[in-house]
C-alpha positions in Angstrom: 92.8 78.0 107.5 90.3 76.0 108.9 89.5 75.2 105.3 93.0 73.7 105.1 93.0 71.6 108.2 89.6 70.3 107.0 91.2 68.7 104.1 94.3 67.1 105.3 94.3 63.7 104.2 93.9 61.1 107.1 97.3 59.3 108.0 97.7 55.6 107.1 97.4 53.4 110.3 101.0 53.0 111.0 100.8 56.8 112.2 98.3 57.2 114.5 99.9 56.8 117.6 100.2 60.4 118.4 102.6 60.1 121.3 106.1 62.5 121.7 108.3 59.7 120.7 106.1 58.2 117.4 106.0 61.7 116.0 109.5 63.2 116.8 111.6 60.6 118.0 111.2 57.6 115.1 113.7 56.0 114.1 116.1 56.8 111.3 115.3 53.8 108.9 117.4 52.7 106.5 116.9 53.0 102.8 116.7 49.0 102.5 114.0 48.4 104.8 110.5 48.4 104.3 109.1 50.2 100.8 108.8 54.0 101.3 105.2 55.1 100.7 105.1 58.8 99.3 101.8 59.8 100.2 102.1 59.5 103.6 105.5 61.1 103.5 103.8 64.0 101.7 101.4 64.3 104.6 103.7 64.3 107.0 105.5 67.2 105.2 102.0 69.1 104.6 100.7 68.8 108.5 104.7 70.1 109.5 105.2 73.0 107.1 102.3 74.4 105.6 100.1 75.6 108.7 103.4 77.9 109.6 103.8 79.2 106.1 100.3 79.8 105.8 100.1 81.9 108.8 103.2 83.8 107.9 101.6 84.5 104.4 98.6 86.2 106.3 100.1 88.1 108.1 102.6 89.4 105.1 99.0 90.4 103.2 98.0 91.8 106.5 100.8 94.0 107.0 101.0 95.3 103.4 97.4 96.1 103.0 96.3 97.0 106.2 96.9 100.6 104.9 93.9 100.4 103.1 92.0 100.5 106.3 94.0 103.2 107.7 93.6 105.5 104.9 90.2 105.8 105.8 91.5 108.0 108.9 94.9 108.7 108.1 94.9 110.6 104.7 92.7 113.1 106.7 95.1 113.1 109.8 98.2 113.6 107.7 96.2 115.9 105.3 96.8 113.5 102.3 95.3 113.3 98.3 94.2 110.1 97.1 96.9 110.4 94.9 99.3 110.7 97.4 98.0 107.8 99.6 98.1 105.5 96.1 102.0 106.7 95.5 103.1 106.3 99.2 101.4 102.4 99.3 102.6 101.6 96.0 106.5 102.7 97.2 106.6 99.4 98.9 106.9 97.6 95.7 109.7 99.7 94.6 112.0 98.4 97.3 110.4 94.9 96.8 111.4 95.5 93.2 115.0 96.4 93.6 116.0 93.6 96.1 113.7 90.7 95.4 116.3 88.5 93.3 119.1 89.2 95.2 117.1 88.2 98.5 115.9 84.7 96.7 119.4 84.0 96.2 120.4 84.7 99.4 117.8 82.4 100.6 119.1 79.4 98.4 122.7 80.6 100.1 121.6 80.7 104.1 118.3 77.8 103.9 114.6 79.0 104.5 114.6 78.6 107.9 117.2 82.0 108.5 116.3 83.7 105.6 112.8 83.3 105.8 112.6 84.3 109.8 114.7 87.3 108.9 112.5 88.7 106.2 109.6 88.2 108.9 111.1 89.5 111.8 112.2 93.0 109.2 109.1 93.6 108.0 106.7 93.0 110.9 109.5 95.5 112.7 108.9 98.0 110.1 105.2 97.6 110.0 104.9 98.4 113.7 107.0 101.8 113.0 104.0 102.6 110.8 102.4 103.5 113.7 104.4 106.6 114.2 104.0 108.6 110.6 103.9 112.0 111.0 103.5 112.9 107.5 103.5 112.3 103.7 107.3 111.9 103.7 107.8 109.5 106.4 104.9 107.7 105.4 106.8 107.1 102.0 110.1 106.0 103.4 108.8 103.2 105.5 106.5 102.3 103.0 109.6 101.8 100.8 111.7 100.0 104.0 108.8 97.5 104.6 109.3 96.6 100.6 112.8 96.0 101.1 112.0 94.2 104.2 109.8 91.5 102.7 111.4 91.4 98.9 111.9 87.4 98.3 109.3 86.7 100.9 106.8 84.5 98.3 109.1 83.5 95.7 111.1 82.1 98.7 108.2 79.8 99.8 107.4 79.3 95.7 110.8 78.1 96.0 111.1 76.7 99.3 107.7 73.9 98.7 109.7 73.3 95.0 112.2 71.4 97.3 109.7 69.8 99.4 106.8 68.7 96.9 107.0 66.9 93.7 105.7 69.0 90.6 102.5 67.6 90.2 101.6 68.4 93.9 102.5 72.2 94.0 99.7 73.9 92.3 97.5 72.4 95.3 100.1 72.7 98.0 100.8 76.2 97.0 96.9 77.1 97.2 96.9 76.3 101.0 99.4 78.9 101.6 98.2 81.3 99.1 95.0 80.7 100.7 96.2 83.0 103.3 96.1 86.2 100.5 92.3 86.1 100.1 91.7 84.7 104.0 93.9 87.6 105.1 91.3 90.2 103.4 88.5 88.2 104.4 89.5 88.6 108.2 92.4 91.0 108.2 89.9 93.9 106.7 87.5 93.1 110.0 90.3 92.7 112.3 92.0 95.9 111.3 89.1 97.8 111.6 88.3 96.4 114.9 91.7 97.4 116.4 91.0 101.1 114.8 87.9 101.0 116.9 89.8 100.0 119.7 92.1 102.5 119.4 89.5 105.2 118.9 87.8 104.4 121.9 90.6 105.2 124.0 91.9 109.1 124.3 95.4 108.2 124.4 95.4 106.5 121.2 94.7 107.0 117.3 92.8 104.2 115.6 95.3 103.6 112.6 98.1 104.0 115.0 97.3 101.4 117.2 96.3 99.1 114.5 99.8 99.4 112.9 101.6 98.9 116.1 99.6 95.9 117.5 99.8 93.8 114.2 103.5 94.7 113.9 104.1 93.2 117.1 102.2 89.9 116.1 104.3 89.3 113.2 107.6 89.8 114.6 106.3 86.9 117.3 105.7 85.1 114.4 109.0 85.4 112.9 110.6 84.1 115.8 108.1 80.9 116.3 108.6 80.2 112.2 112.7 79.4 113.0 111.5 76.4 114.9 109.4 75.1 112.7 110.8 75.4 108.9 113.5 73.0 107.7 115.3 73.8 105.0 115.1 70.0 103.0 114.0 66.9 103.7 117.3 65.4 104.9 117.3 67.9 107.6 114.0 66.9 109.0 113.9 65.0 112.5 110.1 64.1 111.8 111.3 62.0 108.6 113.2 58.8 108.5 116.3 58.6 106.6 114.3 56.2 104.2 111.6 58.8 103.6 113.8 61.7 103.5 115.8 60.2 100.5 113.0 58.9 98.7 111.4 62.3 98.9 114.4 63.9 97.8 115.4 61.4 94.9 112.2 61.6 93.6 112.0 65.5 93.3 115.9 65.2 91.9 115.2 63.3 89.4 112.3 65.8 87.9 115.1 68.4 87.8 117.2 66.3 86.2 114.3 65.4 83.3 113.6 69.0 83.5 117.3 69.9 82.6 117.4 67.3 79.7 115.2 69.1 77.9 116.0 72.8 78.8 119.7 72.7 79.9 121.1 73.0 83.4 119.8 75.0 85.5 122.1 78.2 85.6 121.5 81.3 86.5 121.9 82.7 83.1 119.1 80.8 81.9 116.7 83.0 84.6 117.5 86.1 82.1 115.8 84.6 79.3 112.5 86.4 76.9 110.1 83.5 78.2 111.1 84.6 81.7 110.3 88.3 81.0 106.8 87.3 79.2 105.7 85.8 82.2 107.0 88.6 84.4 104.4 90.4 81.8 101.8 87.6 82.4 102.1 88.0 86.4 102.1 92.0 86.0 98.7 92.2 84.7 97.5 90.0 87.0 98.8 91.7 90.0 97.4 95.2 88.7 94.1 93.8 89.2 94.8 92.2 92.8 96.5 95.6 94.1 94.2 97.7 92.5 91.4 96.1 94.4 93.3 95.4 97.6 94.2 98.9 98.2 91.4 100.8 97.2 88.7 98.8 98.0 88.0 99.7 101.2 88.0 103.2 100.4 85.8 102.5 97.3 83.2 101.0 99.6 83.4 104.0 102.4 82.2 105.9 99.1 79.2 104.0 98.9 78.0 106.6 101.8 78.2 109.4 99.6 77.4 107.6 96.2 74.4 105.9 97.5 73.4 107.0 100.9 74.6 104.2 102.5 75.5 104.9 106.4 78.6 102.5 107.2 81.2 102.1 109.9 84.7 101.4 109.8 83.9 97.4 110.7 80.9 97.4 108.3 83.5 98.6 105.5 86.0 95.9 106.4 83.2 93.1 106.6 81.6 93.9 103.4 85.2 94.3 101.6 86.0 90.9 102.6 82.7 89.1 101.1 84.6 88.6 97.5 87.5 87.2 99.0 85.8 85.0 100.7 84.1 83.2 97.6 88.0 83.6 96.3 89.4 81.2 98.8 87.0 78.1 98.3 87.3 79.2 94.4 91.5 79.2 94.1 91.4 75.9 96.1 89.0 74.2 93.7 90.6 75.5 90.7 94.3 74.5 91.7 93.0 71.1 92.3 91.2 70.9 89.0 94.6 72.0 87.2 96.8 69.2 89.0 94.0 66.7 88.2 94.5 67.5 84.5 98.0 68.4 84.7 97.3 71.6 82.6 98.7 75.1 83.6 98.0 77.9 80.8 94.7 77.4 80.0 93.5 77.4 84.1 95.6 80.5 84.2 94.2 82.7 81.0 90.3 81.5 81.7 90.5 82.9 85.5 92.4 86.1 84.4 89.7 86.6 81.5 86.9 86.3 83.8 88.5 88.8 86.4 89.3 91.1 83.7 86.2 91.0 82.3 84.2 91.7 85.7 86.4 94.4 86.7 85.8 96.1 83.8 82.3 96.0 84.1 82.3 96.6 87.9 81.8 100.4 88.3 79.7 101.0 85.5 76.5 99.8 87.4 74.5 102.1 89.3 73.9 99.8 92.3 76.4 98.7 95.2 74.9 95.1 94.9 75.9 94.8 91.9 79.5 96.4 92.0 79.8 93.8 95.0 79.1 91.2 92.6 81.6 92.0 90.0 84.2 92.7 92.4 83.6 89.0 93.9 83.9 87.9 90.4 87.2 89.7 89.8 88.5 88.3 93.0 87.9 84.7 92.3 89.6 85.0 88.7 92.5 87.2 90.1 93.1 84.7 93.3 92.5 81.6 90.8 95.2 82.4 89.0 98.0 82.5 91.3 99.0 78.8 92.6 98.7 77.9 89.0 100.9 80.3 87.1 103.6 79.8 89.5 103.9 76.4 88.1 104.7 77.3 84.8 108.5 78.6 85.6 108.9 75.4 87.1 108.3 73.8 83.4 111.7 75.1 82.3 113.7 76.7 85.2 115.4 74.5 87.9 117.9 75.3 90.4 119.7 78.5 91.2 117.7 79.7 87.7 114.5 78.6 89.4 115.2 81.0 92.4 116.2 84.0 90.5 113.9 83.5 87.4 111.1 83.1 90.4 112.5 86.4 91.8 112.5 88.3 88.7 109.1 87.1 87.4 107.4 88.3 91.1 109.5 91.5 91.4 108.8 92.8 87.8 104.9 91.6 88.2 104.6 93.6 91.6 105.7 96.5 90.0 102.0 96.6 89.4 101.5 97.5 93.3 103.0 100.8 92.9 101.4 101.6 89.9 98.1 100.3 90.2 97.1 102.3 93.3 98.9 105.5 92.4 97.2 105.7 89.0 94.1 104.6 89.9 94.0 106.6 92.9 94.9 109.6 90.1 92.0 108.9 87.7 89.8 108.8 91.2 91.4 112.4 91.9 90.7 113.6 88.6 87.3 112.4 87.2 85.6 111.5 90.8 84.7 108.1 90.2 86.7 104.4 90.3 85.1 103.9 87.0 88.3 104.6 84.7 91.0 103.4 87.0 89.3 100.1 87.2 88.5 99.6 83.3 92.3 100.0 82.9 92.8 97.6 85.4 90.5 95.4 83.4 92.4 95.7 80.7 95.8 95.0 82.1 94.3 91.7 83.2 92.4 90.7 79.6 96.3 91.3 78.3 97.6 88.8 80.9 95.0 86.1 79.9 95.9 86.3 75.9 99.7 86.8 76.3 99.8 83.7 78.5 98.4 81.7 75.8 100.7 83.4 73.1 103.7 82.1 75.6 101.9 78.5 75.5 101.6 78.6 71.7 105.4 79.7 71.3 106.7 77.1 73.5 104.9 74.4 71.3 105.9 75.7 68.4 109.2 75.7 69.5 108.9 71.6 70.3 109.2 72.2 73.9 106.7 70.2 76.5 104.3 72.6 77.9 102.8 69.9 79.8 104.5 68.7 83.8 107.3 66.0 84.1 105.6 63.0 85.0 108.2 61.4 87.4 106.2 61.0 90.3 103.1 58.0 90.1 99.5 59.6 89.6 98.4 58.1 92.8 100.4 60.5 95.2 98.1 63.3 93.8 95.1 62.1 95.6 
């Protein structure tokens, strides 16, 4: 997140008054006054909204994957096999799948401020209850409920950013938010391991229970804070003048109208088309790689002790598992920026996914922990670099209610990989004693996604439909 703030553009001179009046009580100018600098407006929006979105998204991943660190001790305490753990970890995504689209539609109805806050507080509460798990059944139930609670959060963010930012800025802006995902692995892993060690240092606590309770409480508090920072749309923002809000909404509305002129109005039925489900398959393959690594990498590194004779503490496992995500965070930002600059989406997704998939198929064939981690790092770079760019593709032909529902469909179906990947990879590990077969399968899914996105691009071109973004906003605001 420090990386994000270092890259915020400097405000223009007329914005350098940092007094409370200058920031939050500026007069609401009419649209007939001075010409509006859209770039300056977007800097204000970026500074106001992205930090809280990044923090909330960071915690969503911490609460989603901290179970991978808990498993190092929890599996033995509860008598669970790797396959049983994989099933429980994956049940999160069944609940997520069932309630994803309804949740995203309700976000459009109630507004981002209320609905995203509801999502965060709900999942934080259930994440904290994980501290009281007493067996496999309770583990399964709470993981399923956690998925229901978090359903709609990420596609809600994608939809929310579509209300605030022109299309040509969204891959880069979304990369700022999604950067919280690799950062959550980078910082969340060591944080979870640290909390577990604190819990284990007291006789009255169990390490993994203390970790769940602490991180759940933090999430609930941040959800309450988010309620006071999020604003549903530009016209409701007190920190924008009336002219700035109107200018921004008119530009985004103009883009939506141009998309509607090519692809038809954004009615709900537009979300249930073959191209939407094709994109869901692409995301399924990408997500298989992300969750396969995310849920099982700490366990795989822990196995280095028996496989290569390495003695590793919990904190060392957390630090080693963070390495791939440090590189992924930087690469994702640069790749998304390049996609925005060239205004190209499909090939950027395909190239990154292919590189990640090939690396993962080879990773666990090596006989060196250094070679394994190098290949996993390339995989993480490829997988995370695809995400912000991929989520710009639906907006090439979906607007309005169709965009809300379509993004929800793609995300919910794609995230089913989060159920199948840890369960199947864990089952193959139990059966073969190695992660090699499971990661090979994951790599094949990712490469298939790379091929599929190029086929979608070809079909759109043959149908005579544009595959490049609508250029309603002048190029210079992309700086």
